[in-house]
C-alpha positions in Angstrom: 0.0 0.3 -0.2 1.5 3.2 -0.8 1.2 6.5 1.3 -2.4 6.9 3.4 -4.2 9.9 4.1 -7.2 10.4 5.7 -10.5 9.6 4.3 -14.1 10.7 5.2 -16.8 8.1 5.5 -20.5 8.9 5.3 -22.4 6.2 7.1 -26.0 6.4 6.5 -28.6 4.5 8.7 -32.9 4.1 9.0 -32.6 4.4 12.6 -33.3 7.0 15.3 -30.0 7.6 17.0 -31.7 6.2 20.2 -32.2 2.9 18.6 -30.4 0.0 19.9 -29.7 -1.0 16.5 -27.4 2.0 16.8 -26.2 2.2 20.0 -25.5 -1.5 19.9 -25.1 -2.6 16.5 -23.8 -0.1 14.4 -21.6 2.1 16.8 -19.7 -1.0 17.9 -18.4 -1.2 14.4 -18.0 2.4 13.6 -15.4 2.3 16.1 -13.9 -0.8 14.7 -13.8 1.3 11.2 -12.3 4.2 13.3 -9.2 2.3 14.0 -8.9 0.8 10.7 -9.1 4.2 8.6 -6.5 6.3 8.3 -5.1 8.6 11.2 -7.6 11.9 10.8 -10.2 10.3 9.0 -13.6 10.9 10.1 -17.2 8.9 10.3 -20.1 11.2 9.5 -23.2 9.4 10.7 -27.0 9.6 9.4 -29.8 9.1 11.8 -33.5 9.4 11.3 -35.2 11.4 14.0 -38.3 9.7 14.7 -39.7 12.8 16.5 -39.9 14.2 13.0 -36.9 16.9 13.7 -34.0 17.6 12.3 -30.6 18.1 14.3 -27.5 20.2 13.8 -24.4 18.3 13.3 -22.0 17.0 16.3 -19.2 16.0 17.2 -19.5 12.9 19.8 -16.9 12.0 22.2 -15.7 9.4 20.2 -15.2 11.6 17.5 -18.2 10.4 15.2 -20.1 13.6 13.7 -23.7 12.8 14.1 -26.6 14.3 11.6 -29.6 14.0 12.5 -32.7 13.9 9.9 -36.4 13.6 10.3 -37.9 10.1 9.6 -41.1 9.3 7.8 -42.6 6.2 7.1 -42.9 4.6 3.8 -45.5 6.3 1.8 -46.0 9.3 0.1 -44.3 11.5 3.4 -41.5 8.4 3.1 -40.8 9.6 -0.5 -40.6 12.9 0.1 -38.7 12.2 3.3 -36.1 10.3 0.8 -36.3 13.3 -1.7 -35.2 15.8 1.0 -32.8 13.2 3.0 -30.7 12.8 -0.9 -30.7 16.9 -1.3 -29.0 17.4 2.0 -26.6 14.6 2.1 -25.5 15.8 -1.4 -24.5 19.4 0.2 -23.0 17.1 2.7 -21.0 15.2 0.6 -19.2 18.6 -0.5 -19.4 20.1 2.8 -17.2 17.6 4.1 -15.1 16.1 1.2 -16.7 12.8 2.1 -14.7 9.8 0.0 -17.2 6.8 0.5 -21.0 6.3 1.2 -21.3 3.3 3.6 -25.0 2.6 4.1 -26.6 0.0 6.9 -29.2 -2.6 5.3 -31.2 -1.9 2.2 -33.7 0.4 3.3 -30.7 3.1 4.2 -29.2 2.0 1.1 -32.0 3.4 -1.2 -30.1 6.8 0.2 -26.8 5.5 -0.6 -27.5 4.5 -3.7 -28.8 7.7 -4.7 -25.9 9.7 -3.3 -23.5 7.1 -4.8 -24.8 7.6 -8.2 -25.2 11.4 -7.8 -22.0 12.0 -6.5 -19.8 9.5 -8.1 -18.8 8.2 -4.8 -18.0 4.9 -4.1 -21.0 2.6 -2.5 -20.5 0.0 0.5 -23.5 -1.7 1.5 -23.3 -3.0 5.2 -25.7 -5.4 6.9 -26.4 -6.7 3.2 -29.8 -9.0 4.0 -33.4 -8.6 2.0 -35.6 -6.3 3.7 -38.6 -6.0 1.0 -39.3 -9.3 1.1 -38.9 -10.0 4.6 -41.3 -7.1 5.4 -44.0 -9.0 3.2 -43.0 -12.4 5.2 -44.2 -11.1 8.5 -47.2 -9.2 7.6 -45.9 -5.7 7.5 -46.2 -5.1 4.0 -48.2 -6.6 1.3 -46.5 -7.6 -2.2 -48.3 -5.7 -4.7 -47.6 -2.6 -2.6 -45.7 0.6 -3.2 -43.6 -0.1 -0.6 -42.4 -3.5 -1.3 -41.7 -2.8 -4.9 -40.4 0.2 -4.1 -37.7 -1.2 -1.8 -37.0 -4.6 -4.0 -36.2 -2.3 -7.1 -33.6 -0.2 -4.9 -32.8 -3.7 -3.7 -31.7 -4.6 -7.0 -30.2 -1.1 -7.9 -27.9 -1.3 -5.0 -26.5 -4.3 -5.6 -25.0 -3.4 -8.9 -23.8 -0.2 -7.7 -22.2 -1.3 -4.7 -18.3 -1.2 -4.9 -18.3 -3.9 -1.9 -21.0 -5.3 0.2 -21.3 -6.6 3.5 -23.4 -9.2 3.8 -24.6 -11.4 7.6 -24.5 -14.7 6.0 -22.8 -16.9 3.4 -26.0 -18.0 2.0 -27.1 -14.2 0.4 -24.6 -14.8 -1.9 -26.7 -17.3 -3.6 -29.5 -15.2 -2.3 -28.6 -12.2 -4.5 -28.0 -13.7 -7.5 -30.9 -15.4 -7.6 -33.3 -12.7 -6.6 -31.4 -9.3 -7.9 -30.1 -11.0 -10.8 -26.6 -10.3 -9.7 -23.5 -11.4 -7.5 -21.3 -8.9 -6.3 -17.5 -9.6 -6.8 -16.2 -8.1 -3.7 -18.7 -9.8 -1.1 -17.8 -10.4 2.1 -19.5 -12.2 5.1 -19.8 -10.5 8.5 -22.2 -11.7 11.1 -23.8 -9.9 14.1 -20.5 -9.8 16.3 -20.4 -9.0 19.5 -17.4 -8.0 22.0 -17.2 -11.5 23.3 -15.4 -10.3 26.9 -17.9 -7.4 27.9 -19.9 -10.9 28.8 -19.5 -12.4 32.1 -19.7 -15.9 32.8 -19.2 -18.8 35.1 -20.8 -20.9 38.1 -19.8 -18.4 40.4 -21.4 -15.2 39.0 -24.1 -17.1 37.9 -24.8 -18.0 41.5 -24.6 -14.2 41.9 -26.6 -12.5 39.7 -29.4 -15.3 40.7 -29.5 -14.7 43.9 -29.2 -10.8 43.3 -32.3 -11.2 41.6 -34.4 -14.0 44.3 -34.1 -16.6 41.9 -32.2 -19.4 43.6 -33.1 -22.7 43.5 -34.5 -21.7 39.8 -34.3 -23.1 36.3 -34.1 -19.8 34.5 -34.6 -19.4 30.8 -34.0 -15.9 29.3 -35.4 -14.1 26.2 -33.9 -10.9 25.2 -35.9 -9.1 22.9 -39.5 -8.1 21.2 -42.7 -9.9 20.5 -44.7 -9.9 16.9 -43.1 -8.8 14.2 -39.9 -10.7 12.9 -40.6 -12.4 16.4 -43.3 -15.4 17.4 -45.4 -13.9 19.9 -48.3 -16.7 21.3 -46.0 -19.6 20.3 -43.6 -18.4 22.5 -45.9 -18.9 25.6 -47.5 -22.5 24.3 -43.3 -23.1 23.9 -43.1 -21.9 27.9 -46.0 -24.1 28.9 -44.4 -27.0 27.7 -41.1 -26.4 29.7 -42.9 -25.6 32.7 -44.7 -29.1 32.2 -41.2 -30.9 32.1 -39.7 -28.5 34.8 -42.4 -27.4 36.9 -42.5 -24.9 39.7 -38.6 -24.7 39.6 -38.8 -23.3 35.8 -38.7 -19.2 35.7 -38.6 -17.2 32.8 -36.6 -13.2 32.7 -37.8 -11.3 29.7 -35.6 -8.5 28.8 -38.1 -6.5 26.8 -39.6 -3.4 26.4 -43.1 -4.8 26.3 -45.0 -4.1 29.7 -46.3 -6.8 31.8 -50.1 -5.3 30.4 -49.1 -6.2 27.0 -47.5 -9.8 28.1 -50.7 -11.1 30.1 -52.9 -12.1 27.5 -50.5 -14.3 26.2 -49.5 -15.8 29.3 -53.2 -16.4 30.5 -53.9 -17.7 27.1 -51.2 -20.6 28.1 -52.6 -21.1 31.3 -49.1 -19.8 32.6 -48.9 -18.0 36.0 -47.6 -14.6 36.1 -45.3 -15.0 38.9 -43.3 -17.3 36.6 -41.9 -14.6 34.6 -39.6 -11.2 35.6 -40.3 -8.9 33.2 -38.0 -5.8 32.8 -35.9 -3.9 30.4 -32.2 -3.9 30.1 -29.8 -1.5 29.2 -26.7 -2.0 27.4 -25.0 -2.3 30.6 -27.2 -4.6 32.4 -27.5 -7.0 29.7 -24.4 -8.9 30.7 -24.9 -9.6 34.4 -28.7 -9.9 33.2 -28.1 -12.9 30.7 -25.5 -14.4 33.5 -28.5 -15.4 35.6 -29.9 -17.8 33.2 -29.6 -21.6 32.3 -30.5 -21.2 29.0 -31.6 -18.7 26.1 -34.6 -18.4 23.9 -34.1 -17.2 20.0 -38.4 -17.0 18.6 -37.4 -15.3 15.0 -40.4 -16.5 12.9 -38.9 -19.2 10.9 -39.9 -17.4 7.6 -37.5 -18.0 4.2 -35.5 -14.6 4.4 -34.1 -15.6 8.0 -32.0 -17.7 6.1 -29.8 -14.4 6.0 -30.1 -12.3 8.7 -28.1 -12.9 11.8 -29.9 -11.8 15.3 -27.2 -10.3 17.6 -28.5 -12.5 20.5 -27.4 -15.6 19.7 -23.5 -13.9 20.1 -24.5 -12.8 22.9 -26.1 -15.4 24.4 -23.1 -17.6 23.7 -20.7 -15.5 24.9 -22.5 -15.7 28.4 -22.1 -19.4 28.0 -25.9 -20.0 27.6 -27.1 -23.0 25.2 -29.9 -21.4 23.1 -33.1 -23.0 21.8 -33.8 -21.4 18.5 -36.9 -22.1 15.8 -35.4 -23.7 12.5 -33.9 -22.0 9.6 -32.3 -19.1 11.2 -29.3 -18.0 10.0 -26.4 -19.6 10.0 -27.0 -20.1 13.4 -29.7 -23.2 14.0 -26.7 -25.4 12.3 -24.0 -24.1 14.6 -26.3 -25.0 17.8 -27.2 -28.4 16.4 -23.8 -29.5 15.0 -22.1 -27.8 18.0 -24.6 -29.6 20.6 -24.9 -26.1 22.2 -28.6 -26.0 22.4 -31.5 -27.4 20.6 -34.0 -26.2 17.4 -37.7 -26.3 17.2 -38.5 -28.0 13.9 -42.3 -27.4 13.7 -44.7 -25.2 16.0 -47.1 -27.3 17.4 -46.6 -29.4 20.5 -44.5 -32.2 18.7 -42.3 -29.3 18.3 -42.0 -28.1 21.8 -41.8 -31.2 23.4 -38.8 -32.5 21.2 -36.8 -29.0 21.8 -37.6 -28.9 25.6 -36.3 -32.3 26.0 -33.1 -31.8 24.2 -32.7 -28.8 25.9 -33.0 -30.6 29.6 -31.2 -33.7 28.5 -28.4 -31.0 27.3 -28.5 -29.4 30.6 -28.3 -32.7 32.5 -25.8 -34.7 30.2 -23.0 -31.8 29.8 -23.6 -30.2 33.0 -23.3 -25.9 33.5 -19.7 -25.8 33.1 -19.3 -27.8 29.8 -22.2 -26.3 28.1 -20.8 -22.6 29.3 -17.4 -23.7 28.1 -18.8 -24.9 24.6 -20.9 -21.6 23.7 -18.0 -19.4 24.5 -16.0 -21.1 22.3 -18.8 -20.6 19.7 -18.8 -17.1 20.7 -15.2 -16.6 19.5 -15.2 -18.5 16.4 -18.7 -17.3 15.0 -19.1 -13.8 16.6 -15.9 -12.2 17.7 -15.5 -8.6 16.7 -12.3 -10.0 15.2 -14.1 -11.4 12.0 -15.6 -7.7 11.8 -11.9 -5.6 12.1 -10.8 -8.0 9.0 -13.7 -7.4 6.8 -13.3 -4.0 7.1 -9.5 -3.9 6.7 -10.1 -6.0 3.4 -12.9 -3.4 2.3 -11.1 -0.4 3.5 -7.2 -1.6 3.1 -7.4 -3.3 0.2 -10.5 -2.9 -2.2 -11.5 0.6 -2.7 -8.0 2.2 -3.3 -9.2 4.9 -1.2 -5.8 5.3 0.8 -3.5 5.4 -2.3 -2.3 9.0 -3.2 
């Protein structure tokens, strides 16, 4: 590599600055990008404010320059938002001498595509996975609706425009060829990685956390996430009813979620489960490691629709880093196969009583046969192999150090 100089990167997201997808998912990667970029480089982060307000550009304590713009949902308001945002970003590219447009997921990729096309700047697509078809599969959009048709068209355009693509799974290469008619030459795989060392594990710490929460002598399952949308809802509680039938009164469920108890009670009641079986609370990023550390096993109830084969749940990496075996639906990312082949959990093959019975019995057998310490070691090994931030760092070094020629002078 020749002498290198600073480069300014415009990172476009489709989320609010306070959204966990920015705080817990995007920002850690920006810190890695910051390390691999030449000295003096700057990262400009674009977020969409759900309060509908634009915020002034400001540098945060980590050196990222934040630009907040109003958000509007898909529809005519969304079209006007995209046009106004694109115009604003064209000016931003000129003002800050942006060298690369780096878009996070395909909705932001629509804007990234337009900005790249109109400025001639190279486009990098990050966390590249199906979004338009996923919205149809989970019932949010109709396949004939304007939202689906618009985003799917832009997914085809952006993947052809991209100088480099960073997908969540290797399978996305096949999907891109089949659905978009193009497989980018510069194609990388970066699953949803985590800082493995941030997550606490070990039987001593587990005992400490359970005592602090009043969960001594309980067998604890944990789920960190939402219900509905891309996740199951009613089925989760039917599964938990099966688990209670196996473990009895010692079984307890820790739900780390933004849902309130009054939202959850109808599902709990329909499954004939006692409310006292649940501990429900919202977990901050700082609290998540020790709260997960109180559990015996974890749940990933992603709806098993076709496009979820190409996405990677970040929660699995967090679970494994904590040393937790995971119960997961079938066909999710590479994770269902990793869990099955490595003996670090169970797969819910079918969303019915036989499927729930088999998954619960398999998890119970693992816990009894392997023991907590063995399972923790195996899960941690999976986190280091499949979810380490070292994977992401190598990808960003390849993209910005070896492909685009941005640093050659």
